[in-house]
C-alpha positions as CSV (number, residue, x, y, z in Angstrom):
1,M,73.6,75.7,71.2
2,T,73.6,75.5,75.0
3,L,70.2,73.9,74.9
4,L,71.6,71.4,72.4
5,G,74.6,70.8,74.6
6,H,72.4,70.2,77.7
7,F,70.2,67.8,75.7
8,A,73.2,66.0,74.4
9,L,74.6,65.5,77.9
10,W,71.4,64.1,79.2
11,A,71.0,61.8,76.2
12,A,74.6,60.5,76.6
13,F,74.0,60.0,80.4
14,L,70.7,58.1,79.9
15,I,72.0,56.0,77.0
16,G,75.3,55.2,78.9
17,V,73.4,54.0,82.0
18,W,70.9,52.0,79.9
19,S,73.6,50.4,77.7
20,A,75.8,49.5,80.7
21,G,72.9,48.0,82.5
22,L,71.9,46.1,79.4
23,A,75.4,44.8,79.0
24,F,75.5,43.2,82.4
25,F,71.9,42.0,82.2
26,A,72.5,40.3,78.8
27,R,75.4,38.2,80.2
28,W,73.6,37.4,83.4
29,Q,70.4,36.3,81.5
30,D,72.4,34.7,78.6
31,R,70.7,37.0,76.0
32,P,73.3,37.2,73.2
33,E,70.8,38.8,70.8
34,L,71.2,42.0,72.8
35,S,74.9,42.3,71.9
36,L,74.3,44.5,68.8
37,A,72.1,46.9,70.9
38,I,74.9,47.1,73.5
39,R,77.5,48.0,70.8
40,R,75.2,50.6,69.3
41,G,74.7,52.1,72.8
42,S,78.5,52.8,72.9
43,Y,78.3,54.4,69.5
44,A,75.3,56.5,70.6
45,V,77.1,57.7,73.8
46,C,80.0,58.8,71.6
47,A,77.8,60.6,69.1
48,A,75.9,62.5,71.8
49,L,79.1,63.6,73.5
50,L,80.5,64.8,70.2
51,V,77.4,66.9,69.7
52,A,77.9,68.4,73.2
53,S,81.5,69.2,72.5
54,A,80.6,70.8,69.2
55,A,78.1,73.0,71.1
56,L,80.8,74.2,73.5
57,W,83.3,74.8,70.6
58,K,80.6,77.0,69.0
59,G,80.3,79.1,72.2
60,L,84.0,79.5,72.5
61,F,84.7,80.5,68.9
62,S,81.6,82.8,68.7
63,H,82.5,84.6,72.0
64,D,79.1,83.8,73.5
65,F,80.0,85.5,76.9
66,N,76.5,84.7,78.2
67,I,77.9,81.2,78.8
68,E,79.7,81.4,82.1
69,Y,82.6,79.1,81.0
70,V,83.2,81.1,77.8
71,A,83.3,84.4,79.8
72,A,85.7,82.9,82.4
73,Y,88.3,81.5,80.0
74,T,88.2,83.6,76.8
75,S,88.2,87.2,75.8
76,R,87.7,89.0,72.4
77,N,91.4,89.7,72.0
78,L,92.6,86.2,72.9
79,P,94.5,84.6,69.9
80,E,92.3,82.1,68.2
81,Y,94.7,79.2,68.7
82,Y,94.3,79.6,72.4
83,L,90.6,79.3,72.1
84,V,91.4,75.7,71.4
85,T,93.1,75.4,74.8
86,A,90.2,77.1,76.5
87,F,88.2,74.0,76.0
88,W,90.2,72.1,78.7
89,A,91.6,75.1,80.6
90,G,88.9,75.0,83.2
91,Q,87.2,72.4,85.3
92,K,83.9,72.3,83.4
93,G,85.5,72.1,79.9
94,S,88.0,69.5,81.0
95,L,85.2,67.3,82.4
96,L,83.5,67.4,79.0
97,F,86.8,66.8,77.2
98,W,87.4,63.7,79.4
99,A,83.8,62.4,78.7
100,V,83.9,62.9,75.0
101,V,87.3,61.2,74.6
102,L,86.2,58.3,76.7
103,G,83.1,58.0,74.5
104,I,85.3,57.9,71.4
105,F,87.7,55.3,72.9
106,G,84.7,53.2,74.1
107,A,83.3,53.2,70.6
108,L,86.7,52.4,69.1
109,A,87.2,49.5,71.4
110,Q,83.9,48.0,70.2
111,A,84.8,48.6,66.5
112,L,88.4,47.6,66.4
113,T,88.7,44.6,68.7
114,S,89.4,41.3,66.9
115,N,86.6,38.7,66.5
116,R,88.6,36.4,68.9
117,F,87.6,38.6,71.8
118,K,84.0,39.5,71.0
119,D,82.7,37.6,74.0
120,L,84.5,40.2,76.2
121,L,83.0,43.3,74.5
122,P,79.6,43.5,76.2
123,Y,81.4,43.8,79.6
124,V,83.9,46.2,78.0
125,A,81.0,48.4,76.9
126,G,79.4,48.1,80.3
127,V,82.5,49.4,82.0
128,T,83.3,52.2,79.6
129,N,79.7,53.4,79.4
130,I,79.2,53.5,83.1
131,T,82.5,55.4,83.5
132,A,81.4,57.9,80.9
133,A,78.0,58.2,82.6
134,F,79.7,59.0,85.8
135,F,81.7,61.9,84.2
136,I,78.5,63.2,82.6
137,A,76.7,62.9,86.0
138,V,79.4,65.1,87.6
139,M,78.6,67.8,85.0
140,L,74.9,67.5,85.3
141,F,74.6,67.2,89.1
142,G,77.9,68.6,90.4
143,E,77.8,72.2,91.8
144,G,79.2,74.6,89.2
145,A,80.4,71.8,86.9
146,N,78.1,72.2,83.9
147,P,80.0,73.8,80.9
148,F,76.7,75.1,79.5
149,E,75.7,77.1,82.5
150,R,74.5,80.6,81.5
151,L,74.9,84.0,83.3
152,S,72.0,86.3,84.2
153,F,73.6,89.0,82.0
154,T,76.0,89.1,79.1
155,P,79.4,90.8,79.8
156,A,81.0,92.9,77.1
157,D,84.2,90.9,77.3
158,G,85.5,87.8,79.0
159,R,88.2,87.4,81.6
160,G,90.5,85.7,79.3
161,L,92.9,82.8,79.7
162,N,95.4,82.6,82.5
163,P,98.8,83.9,81.2
164,Q,100.5,80.7,82.3
165,L,98.2,78.8,80.0
166,Q,99.0,81.0,77.0
167,N,101.9,78.8,75.9
168,P,102.2,76.4,73.0
169,G,102.9,73.6,75.4
170,M,99.4,74.0,76.9
171,I,97.9,73.2,73.5
172,A,99.4,69.7,73.8
173,H,100.2,69.0,77.5
174,P,96.7,68.7,79.0
175,P,95.1,66.8,76.1
176,T,97.9,64.3,75.8
177,L,97.9,63.8,79.6
178,Y,94.1,63.4,79.6
179,L,94.4,61.0,76.6
180,G,96.7,58.9,78.7
181,Y,94.4,58.9,81.7
182,I,91.2,58.3,79.7
183,S,92.6,55.5,77.4
184,L,93.5,53.5,80.5
185,A,89.7,52.9,81.0
186,V,89.9,50.5,78.0
187,P,92.6,48.2,79.5
188,F,90.8,48.3,82.8
189,A,87.5,47.4,81.1
190,F,89.2,44.4,79.4
191,A,90.6,43.2,82.7
192,I,87.2,43.5,84.4
193,A,85.6,41.7,81.3
194,A,88.1,38.9,81.6
195,L,87.4,38.5,85.3
196,M,83.7,38.5,84.8
197,A,83.8,36.1,81.8
198,R,86.4,33.9,83.6
199,R,88.5,34.1,80.4
200,L,91.8,34.4,82.2
201,D,94.4,33.2,79.8
202,A,96.6,35.7,77.9
203,G,93.8,36.6,75.5
204,W,92.7,39.7,77.4
205,I,96.3,41.0,77.4
206,I,96.5,40.6,73.6
207,A,93.1,42.4,73.3
208,M,94.2,45.4,75.3
209,R,98.0,45.6,74.8
210,K,97.9,48.3,72.2
211,W,95.5,50.3,74.3
212,A,97.9,50.0,77.3
213,L,100.9,51.0,75.1
214,A,98.9,54.0,73.7
215,S,98.1,55.1,77.2
216,W,101.7,54.8,78.2
217,I,102.8,56.9,75.1
218,F,100.2,59.6,75.8
219,L,101.3,59.8,79.4
220,S,104.9,60.0,78.4
221,I,104.2,62.8,76.0
222,G,102.0,64.7,78.4
223,I,104.5,64.5,81.3
224,T,107.5,65.5,79.1
225,I,105.6,68.5,77.6
226,G,104.5,69.4,81.1
227,M,108.1,69.5,82.2
228,W,108.9,71.7,79.2
229,W,106.0,74.1,80.1
230,A,107.1,74.3,83.8
231,Y,110.7,75.0,82.7
232,L,109.6,77.9,80.4
233,E,106.6,79.4,82.2
234,L,107.2,79.1,86.0
235,G,110.5,80.9,85.9
236,W,112.3,78.7,88.5
237,G,114.7,77.0,86.1
238,G,113.7,73.4,86.9
239,V,111.6,70.7,85.2
240,W,110.2,68.7,88.2
241,A,109.3,70.0,91.6
242,W,107.4,66.9,93.1
243,D,104.3,69.0,93.0
244,P,101.2,67.0,94.0
245,V,99.6,67.2,90.5
246,E,102.9,66.3,88.9
247,N,103.1,63.3,91.2
248,A,99.5,62.4,90.3
249,S,100.5,62.1,86.6
250,L,103.6,60.1,87.4
251,L,101.9,57.5,89.5
252,P,99.9,55.7,86.8
253,W,102.9,56.0,84.4
254,L,105.0,54.1,87.0
255,T,102.5,51.3,87.6
256,L,101.6,51.1,83.9
257,T,105.3,50.7,83.1
258,A,105.5,47.9,85.6
259,F,102.5,46.3,84.0
260,L,103.9,46.4,80.5
261,H,107.0,44.7,81.8
262,S,105.3,42.0,83.9
263,V,102.8,40.9,81.2
264,M,105.7,39.7,79.2
265,I,106.3,37.1,82.0
266,Q,102.7,36.1,81.9
267,E,102.8,35.7,78.1
268,K,106.1,33.8,78.2
269,R,105.8,31.7,81.3
270,G,102.2,32.0,82.6
271,M,103.3,33.7,85.8
272,L,102.2,36.9,87.7
273,K,98.6,36.6,86.6
274,R,97.2,37.9,89.8
275,W,99.9,40.6,90.0
276,N,99.0,41.8,86.5
277,M,95.3,42.0,87.2
278,G,96.1,44.0,90.4
279,L,98.4,46.3,88.5
280,I,96.0,47.3,85.7
281,I,93.2,47.8,88.2
282,G,95.4,49.9,90.4
283,T,96.7,51.9,87.5
284,F,93.1,52.9,86.5
285,L,92.3,53.8,90.1
286,L,95.4,56.0,90.2
287,T,94.0,58.0,87.3
288,I,90.8,58.7,89.3
289,F,93.0,59.5,92.3
290,G,94.9,62.0,90.3
291,T,91.6,63.6,89.1
292,F,90.5,63.8,92.8
293,I,93.7,65.5,93.8
294,T,93.4,68.0,90.9
295,R,89.8,68.9,91.5
296,S,89.2,68.7,95.2
297,G,91.5,71.4,96.4
298,V,92.7,69.2,99.3
299,I,96.3,69.8,98.3
300,A,97.6,73.1,97.0
301,S,99.2,73.1,93.6
302,V,99.9,75.5,90.8
303,H,98.4,72.9,88.4
304,S,95.1,72.2,90.2
305,F,91.7,73.7,89.7
306,T,90.0,75.8,92.3
307,Q,88.6,74.0,95.3
308,S,85.1,72.6,94.8
309,S,82.8,69.8,95.8
310,V,83.3,68.1,92.5
311,G,86.4,66.4,93.7
312,Y,84.4,64.4,96.3
313,F,82.4,62.9,93.4
314,F,85.7,61.4,92.3
315,L,86.6,60.2,95.8
316,G,83.3,58.3,96.0
317,F,83.7,56.9,92.5
318,L,87.3,55.8,93.4
319,L,86.2,54.0,96.6
320,V,83.2,52.2,94.9
321,T,85.3,51.2,91.9
322,A,88.2,49.9,94.1
323,I,85.8,47.9,96.3
324,L,84.0,46.3,93.4
325,S,87.1,45.6,91.3
326,F,89.2,44.0,94.1
327,T,86.2,42.1,95.3
328,L,85.8,40.7,91.8
329,L,89.5,39.9,91.7
330,Y,89.2,38.1,95.0
331,T,86.4,35.9,93.8
332,R,88.5,34.9,90.7
333,W,91.7,34.3,92.7
334,P,91.7,30.5,92.3
335,D,91.3,30.9,88.5
336,L,94.6,32.9,88.4
337,E,96.9,30.2,89.5
338,P,100.4,30.6,87.9
339,E,101.4,28.0,85.4
340,A,105.1,28.1,86.5
341,E,107.3,29.1,89.4
342,L,110.4,31.2,89.6
343,E,113.3,28.8,89.1
344,S,116.2,31.0,89.9
345,L,117.1,34.6,90.9
346,A,119.6,34.5,88.0
347,S,116.9,34.6,85.4
348,R,115.1,37.2,83.3
349,E,111.9,36.5,85.2
350,A,113.6,37.6,88.5
351,A,115.0,40.7,86.8
352,F,111.5,41.7,85.6
353,L,110.1,41.0,89.1
354,F,112.7,43.3,90.7
355,N,112.0,45.9,88.0
356,N,108.3,45.7,89.1
357,L,109.2,46.0,92.8
358,A,111.3,49.1,92.1
359,L,108.6,50.8,90.0
360,V,105.9,50.1,92.6
361,G,108.3,51.1,95.4
362,I,108.8,54.5,93.7
363,A,105.1,54.8,93.2
364,F,104.4,54.1,96.9
365,S,106.9,56.6,98.1
366,V,105.5,59.3,95.7
367,M,102.0,58.6,96.9
368,W,103.0,58.6,100.5
369,G,104.8,61.9,100.1
370,T,101.8,63.4,98.2
371,L,99.2,62.2,100.8
372,F,101.3,63.0,103.9
373,P,99.9,66.6,104.2
374,I,96.3,65.2,104.3
375,I,97.3,62.4,106.7
376,S,99.1,64.8,109.0
377,E,96.2,67.2,109.1
378,A,93.8,64.4,109.9
379,V,96.0,63.0,112.7
380,R,97.6,66.1,114.2
381,G,95.4,68.9,113.0
382,T,98.4,70.5,111.2
383,K,99.1,70.2,107.6
384,I,102.8,69.2,107.1
385,T,104.1,69.4,103.6
386,V,106.7,67.0,102.3
387,G,109.3,68.7,100.1
388,P,111.7,67.6,97.3
389,P,114.4,66.5,99.8
390,F,112.2,63.6,100.9
391,F,111.3,62.5,97.4
392,N,114.9,62.8,96.2
393,K,116.3,60.9,99.2
394,V,114.0,57.9,98.7
395,N,113.6,57.9,94.9
396,I,117.2,58.5,93.7
397,P,118.5,55.2,95.0
398,L,115.4,53.4,93.8
399,G,115.7,55.1,90.4
400,L,119.3,54.1,90.0
401,F,118.5,50.5,90.9
402,L,115.7,50.6,88.3
403,L,118.2,52.0,85.7
404,L,120.6,49.2,86.5
405,L,117.9,46.6,86.0
406,T,117.2,48.0,82.5
407,G,120.7,47.0,81.6
408,I,120.7,43.7,83.4
409,G,117.4,42.3,82.3
410,P,118.3,41.7,78.6
411,L,121.5,40.0,79.5
412,I,120.0,37.2,81.5
413,A,118.3,34.1,80.0
414,W,114.8,32.9,80.8
415,R,114.4,30.3,83.6
416,K,118.0,30.1,84.7
417,A,121.2,31.6,83.4
418,S,124.5,29.7,83.5
419,A,127.7,31.2,84.9
420,A,129.3,31.0,81.4
421,N,126.3,32.8,79.9
422,L,126.4,35.6,82.5
423,Q,130.2,36.0,82.0
424,R,129.9,36.3,78.2
425,Q,126.9,38.6,78.4
426,F,128.2,41.1,81.0
427,I,131.7,41.7,79.7
428,V,131.0,44.5,77.2
429,P,128.3,46.4,79.3
430,T,130.5,46.2,82.5
431,V,133.6,47.5,80.6
432,T,131.5,50.3,79.1
433,G,130.2,51.3,82.5
434,L,133.6,51.3,84.1
435,V,135.2,53.2,81.3
436,T,132.5,55.9,81.6
437,T,133.1,56.2,85.3
438,V,136.9,56.4,85.0
439,A,136.6,59.0,82.3
440,L,134.3,61.1,84.4
441,L,136.7,60.8,87.4
442,L,139.6,61.9,85.3
443,A,137.5,64.9,84.0
444,G,137.1,66.0,87.7
445,L,133.6,64.7,88.6
446,R,133.5,63.8,92.2
447,D,129.7,63.8,93.1
448,G,128.9,60.2,94.1
449,W,125.3,60.2,92.9
450,A,126.2,61.7,89.6
451,L,129.1,59.2,89.1
452,A,126.7,56.4,89.9
453,A,124.0,57.7,87.5
454,L,126.3,58.2,84.6
455,G,128.3,55.0,85.2
456,I,125.1,53.0,85.2
457,S,123.9,54.8,82.2
458,G,127.1,53.7,80.4
459,F,126.4,50.1,81.5
460,V,122.9,50.3,80.1
461,V,124.1,51.8,76.8
462,G,126.6,49.0,76.6
463,T,123.9,46.4,77.0
464,I,121.6,48.0,74.4
465,G,124.5,48.5,71.9
466,Q,125.6,44.9,72.4
467,E,122.0,43.6,71.7
468,F,121.7,45.7,68.6
469,W,125.1,44.7,67.3
470,R,124.6,41.0,67.8
471,G,121.3,41.1,66.0
472,V,122.6,43.1,63.1
473,R,125.7,41.1,62.8
474,A,123.7,37.8,62.7
475,R,121.5,39.2,59.9
476,H,124.5,40.5,58.0
477,V,126.2,37.1,58.0
478,M,123.1,34.9,57.5
479,H,121.3,37.0,54.9
480,D,124.2,38.9,53.3
481,E,122.5,42.3,54.1
482,S,124.2,45.6,54.5
483,I,124.4,46.9,58.0
484,P,121.7,49.6,57.6
485,V,119.3,47.1,55.9
486,A,120.0,44.5,58.5
487,L,119.3,47.1,61.3
488,V,115.9,48.1,59.7
489,R,114.8,44.5,59.1
490,L,115.9,43.5,62.6
491,M,113.8,46.1,64.2
492,G,110.9,45.4,61.8
493,R,110.8,41.7,62.7
494,N,111.3,42.2,66.5
495,R,109.4,45.5,67.1
496,R,108.5,44.8,70.8
497,R,112.0,43.8,71.7
498,Y,114.0,46.5,69.9
499,G,111.3,49.2,70.5
500,G,111.8,48.4,74.2
501,Y,115.5,48.9,73.8
502,I,114.9,52.3,72.2
503,V,112.6,53.2,75.1
504,H,115.5,52.3,77.5
505,V,117.8,54.7,75.6
506,G,115.2,57.5,76.2
507,I,115.2,56.6,79.9
508,V,119.0,56.8,80.0
509,L,118.9,60.3,78.4
510,Y,116.4,61.4,81.1
511,F,118.8,60.2,83.8
512,V,121.7,62.1,82.1
513,A,119.6,65.3,82.0
514,F,118.6,65.0,85.6
515,T,122.2,64.5,86.6
516,G,123.2,67.6,84.7
517,L,120.7,69.8,86.6
518,A,122.5,68.9,89.8
519,F,125.4,71.1,88.7
520,R,123.5,74.2,87.6
521,T,124.8,77.6,88.7
522,K,122.6,80.6,89.7
523,A,123.1,84.3,90.5
524,E,120.8,87.3,91.2
525,V,121.9,90.8,90.2
526,D,120.6,94.3,89.7
527,L,121.9,96.0,86.6
528,V,121.5,99.5,85.0
529,P,121.8,99.8,81.2
530,G,125.5,99.4,80.2
531,Q,126.4,97.5,83.3
532,S,127.7,93.9,83.1
533,T,127.9,90.8,85.2
534,T,129.3,87.3,84.9
535,I,128.2,83.8,85.7
536,A,130.3,80.6,85.4
537,S,129.4,77.5,83.5
538,P,129.9,74.1,85.1
539,F,131.8,73.2,81.9
540,G,134.5,75.7,82.7
541,W,133.8,78.8,80.7
542,T,132.3,82.1,81.8
543,Y,129.3,84.1,80.5
544,E,129.4,87.9,80.5
545,L,126.0,89.6,80.3
546,T,125.6,93.3,79.6
547,H,122.3,95.0,80.2
548,L,121.3,96.8,76.9
549,G,118.1,98.4,78.1
550,I,114.3,98.0,78.5
551,S,111.8,98.3,75.6
552,Q,108.0,98.6,76.1
553,Y,105.4,97.8,73.5
554,S,101.9,96.3,73.1
555,A,101.4,92.9,71.3
556,L,98.2,91.0,70.8
557,N,96.5,90.9,74.2
558,R,99.3,92.1,76.4
559,Q,101.6,95.0,77.3
560,V,105.2,94.0,77.3
561,S,108.3,95.3,79.1
562,A,111.3,93.5,77.6
563,A,114.9,93.5,79.0
564,T,117.7,92.7,76.5
565,L,121.1,91.4,77.5
566,E,124.2,91.0,75.3
567,V,125.9,87.6,75.9
568,K,129.6,86.8,75.6
569,R,131.2,83.5,76.3
570,D,134.9,83.7,77.3
571,G,135.0,87.2,75.7
572,V,133.4,86.1,72.4
573,R,130.0,87.6,71.6
574,I,127.4,84.9,70.9
575,G,124.3,87.1,70.6
576,T,121.6,88.6,72.8
577,I,118.9,87.2,75.1
578,K,115.6,88.8,76.0
579,S,113.3,88.2,79.0
580,E,109.8,89.9,79.3
581,K,107.3,91.1,81.9
582,R,103.8,90.8,80.4
583,Q,100.6,92.4,81.6
584,H,97.6,90.9,80.0
585,V,94.6,93.1,79.2
586,D,91.1,92.6,77.7
587,S,89.9,94.3,74.5
588,F,89.1,97.5,76.4
589,G,92.6,97.7,77.9
590,N,91.6,96.6,81.4
591,R,94.3,94.6,83.2
592,L,93.7,90.9,83.7
593,F,95.6,88.7,86.2
594,E,98.9,89.4,87.8
595,P,101.9,90.3,85.6
596,S,103.6,87.2,84.1
597,T,107.2,86.5,83.1
598,E,108.6,85.1,79.9
599,V,112.1,83.7,80.4
600,G,115.0,84.4,78.1
601,L,116.7,81.2,76.9
602,R,119.8,80.3,74.9
603,S,120.1,76.6,74.5
604,D,122.4,74.0,73.0
605,L,123.2,70.3,73.7
606,R,125.5,71.2,76.5
607,E,123.6,73.7,78.6
608,D,121.0,76.4,78.7
609,L,121.6,80.1,79.7
610,Y,118.4,80.9,81.5
611,V,117.4,84.5,82.3
612,V,114.4,85.8,84.3
613,Y,113.7,89.6,84.2
614,G,112.3,90.4,87.7
615,G,111.2,93.9,86.9
616,S,112.3,97.5,87.4
617,P,111.3,99.9,90.2
618,D,109.1,102.7,89.0
619,G,111.1,105.7,87.9
620,T,114.5,103.9,87.8
621,E,116.5,102.2,85.2
622,R,117.8,99.5,87.5
623,S,116.5,96.0,86.6
624,H,116.6,92.8,88.6
625,F,117.7,89.6,86.9
626,V,117.9,86.0,88.0
627,L,120.6,84.1,85.9
628,Q,121.1,80.4,85.7
629,V,123.3,78.0,83.7
630,N,121.5,74.7,83.4
631,P,123.6,71.8,82.0
632,L,122.2,69.1,79.7
633,V,118.6,70.3,79.8
634,A,118.1,69.7,76.0
635,W,118.5,66.0,76.7
636,F,115.2,65.9,78.5
637,W,113.4,66.8,75.3
638,I,115.6,64.5,73.1
639,G,115.1,61.7,75.6
640,G,111.3,62.2,75.5
641,A,111.3,62.0,71.7
642,V,113.4,58.8,71.8
643,L,111.1,57.4,74.4
644,V,108.0,58.0,72.4
645,L,109.7,56.8,69.2
646,G,110.5,53.5,70.9
647,G,107.0,53.2,72.2
648,M,105.5,53.8,68.8
649,L,107.8,51.2,67.3
650,T,106.7,48.7,69.9
651,M,103.0,49.1,69.3
652,W,103.3,49.3,65.5
653,P,101.1,46.7,63.8
654,G,102.9,43.4,62.9
655,G,105.4,41.3,64.6
656,P,105.0,37.9,66.4
657,Q,101.8,37.1,68.0
658,V,101.3,35.5,71.4
659,K,99.5,32.2,71.3
660,T,96.5,31.6,73.5
661,K,94.6,28.5,74.4
662,R,92.2,27.7,71.6
663,R,88.7,27.6,72.9
664,A,86.4,24.7,71.9
665,P,83.8,25.8,69.3
666,V,80.4,26.7,70.7
667,Q,77.4,26.4,68.5
668,A,74.9,28.0,70.7
669,G,74.8,30.6,73.5
670,Y,76.4,33.9,74.2
671,E,79.9,33.3,73.0
672,A,78.8,31.7,69.7
673,T,76.6,34.6,68.8
674,L,79.2,37.2,69.6
675,T,82.0,35.4,67.8
676,G,79.9,35.5,64.6
677,M,79.5,39.2,64.8
678,P,81.2,41.3,62.1
679,S,84.4,43.1,63.2
């Protein structure tokens, strides 16, 4: 199987390079008859990579420990469902995963794109295939990057999977994040195709919009599940630490969010064409930048792979791609003249523009803080790390401004809003925001940032509620529909608009949850069995926790020491909570890795009681505990679900189509041949 895997990688690499070269040659020489061969090249790259992935799956599930990657990330007693995660747990496997998914997406782009855009597809194939060929080249030529590398001997057992990766979240977090990264290659390919073909109306946006939305949804899911994993596995009680790899995943999400907003201005008014091209190119480059950060070892992170020379392959690819892409954009600059100008700051166009500036501003600050250790080491010879205080100081005001804009944008008319229109539109949201702020003040909240965040959240909810109510009421009156029926049909006929509003609700819930974490309480105690301690909740009640004792047992591939606490809230027993220390072992009982911790958690919509068992000194019954009460954490996960639901509604098939300029029929030449191709 390893020979088959090697052969499949070489086949995919050679076909990818050949078909990419053929794609650009065919357009240069006006050879439309080669279009079918180009398309089949994409399918062949996909097929070869699927064979390679099947070969690695076979090695993982058959415990072929002669394969270095299998020995490094699996063991005989590793639960089978974690053999799935082993595919992308290490650098070699994740490179193959990236390549095979890119191959699948490249083939789907060829198969599913409407006939209206067939003249772009050879360029799309060229870009996706050369990108896939690069990833395959890293595996074939990078030092220690080939997933099919064999050992000179066959160990009796493998090292197993890192305990922090033995979590259900790791089944979903890396692949969804990778899917978000990888699928961005398709919008990027359409943008490059539009530039090369000089087809610079809104057509390329229509062709790649669902790909961009799918990328955004995958990134949103991946980031949210990553927050959940960090909360449960790292034992620190937070969800976001401004870690470099966390930041690397956030950057393309921010710029892609900006792009999805600004393309609406291009579709509606023919504005921001150059900006949109730059945004989608920059977003793809940020995915490569994130891969470089993860794999080069230049910045320390709990998420990154070990230091290797592979990262510098990505640095070279990043620089070459940036130079070629922006050079091409520069040569097409005159063709991207806007069709209209900004007429007033009191317009929806201006709100979208400020929205973009806020998102890009946050992205710039995150990138600056992430790169600062590298820059400081290069300039001063000393690596200076930028911590959460810097990111919070810069991004909290920008984030609140962005949140405010999500409530303002839908209230303002296109082109120019009148004073009467603004007054009528802003009454309900403003009253909602003020009532929320006053209610929180009366409840005793005095933190300025928290009041601002929750007050603005009330304003945004007022805006969204008003938009839904007006639409539902209009359908109820005009069509005599019941309120539930009117709501469903309203969203069905305006999926992009109302799906976007639902996404904004999810963003509001994120802000509410982040605000709650600012009020968490924490205590560290040593307890012997039978001894109790208390910790106060920000909501006013008190938890009493009594240490019931330590139990030790073996389960699956680990030895467990579990500490159990009885929990009372204001004197009323509400149950028990258990936190564990786990020592993972191989099938022969040999210890693997350092001991890991499994947190104890009792969660509801108001707050989480979060317990970390820190261990017991040998020969004693005294146990160390870290206790936290974290308000509103559940709203992170609810907000993530709402966010994804809104995104899926927005990209669901159907709804109004954007009109593009009709091209004159061409009876001969490249475009005519491609347009006649079957879908």
